[in-house]
N, C-alpha and C positions, 0 to 999 in steps of 0.2 A: 285815928285820922289822917285826915287827908295827905297825899308828899303834895300836894304842889302845895300843901300848906308848911309842910318841912324845910323847902326849897327858900332861904332868906334872898331874898337884893338889895345888898349892901350900896354904897356910895357909890357915883360913880356904874352902879345896870350891872353890877360881878354876881352874876349867881350863884350861891356858895351851896355846894350840894353835901347833906346833911351823913352823919355815920354810913345807917340803913339805906338801902340800893337795891330790894329786894325787885322777884320780879312786879312788885302788888306796884312798885312803885318806878314801874315802866311805859304806865300807858300817862301818866298826868304829867312825870317829865318830859316826852315826848312833845303835849299841847305845849307847858310851857316856852320848851328852848325852841320849836319851831316858829310860835311864835314869835317868837320876839327875832326870829333872823327874820320876817316874813315882814318885821319891822323895818329892818332895813337898819337898826341898829347894831354897834358892834358886840357882840358876844365875848363875855368871858365870865368861865367857867371855874369856881376856885372850889378843887376839890381837896383841902388840907384834911378837911374832919370824915369822911367816908373809909370805914373798917370791913363793910363788906357791899360788894358791887358783887352784879346776877350778870349771865349775859346776855338778856334782855333789856338790862338799863345802857352797853358796852357802844351793845345795836343803835338804840337808841342816839346815842353821841354821837356815831359813825357818821347815822344817820342824816341829826343836825349839821355836825360838818360837811355830809357831801353837803345839803341844800346851803349852806353858807355859800361852800365855795359858788356853787351852779350863781348862784345871785349874789356873786364880787360882797360881800357880808366878814368882814375880819370874826373870826371866831379864835378864841386860845384859850386851853384847859392851862389853870397858873396851877403850882403850887398839887402836884395828886398827889394824893399820903402814896405811902409805901405798898395798901391794900394796891389802890388804883394803882396804880403802876404797872403792880402782880399780876392784874387782871388782863390790863390793857395789854405786854409782852404777851404774857401764857398763850389770847386769840391771834400774837399776830401782828398788833396796828397801832402795839404803842407810835413805831414812827410818823406813822399818821397825824398824831398830836404834838409833836415837838420831843416826844416822850425817850 
C-alpha cells in the first residue's frame, strides 16, 4: 500500500498520520505535506495513531515545519502519540513542535 493512501484527510483539512511511519513512508509523506504547505492552507497533522516512526519521517516533519514557517503558513502537530512524542524528544526536536 502506498503511504500517500494511508494518510487520511479528515474534516477541516487535518492530515491524520497512520500507525506505521517507516522509511518507505518518508517520501510520499514529504510530497503530501509540502504540497499542502505550498498551497498556503494551514496544516494540522494528527499524530495520535502513530505507533512507530523512523528518523527519516521526523526529518520530513521538520522540513514541512520549516517550509511552513518560511511561507508564514500555520503548522500544528496535534495529539502526538507517545511513540511520536518519544521519537521527537529522542532526536531533540520536540520543542520545535511544541511538545
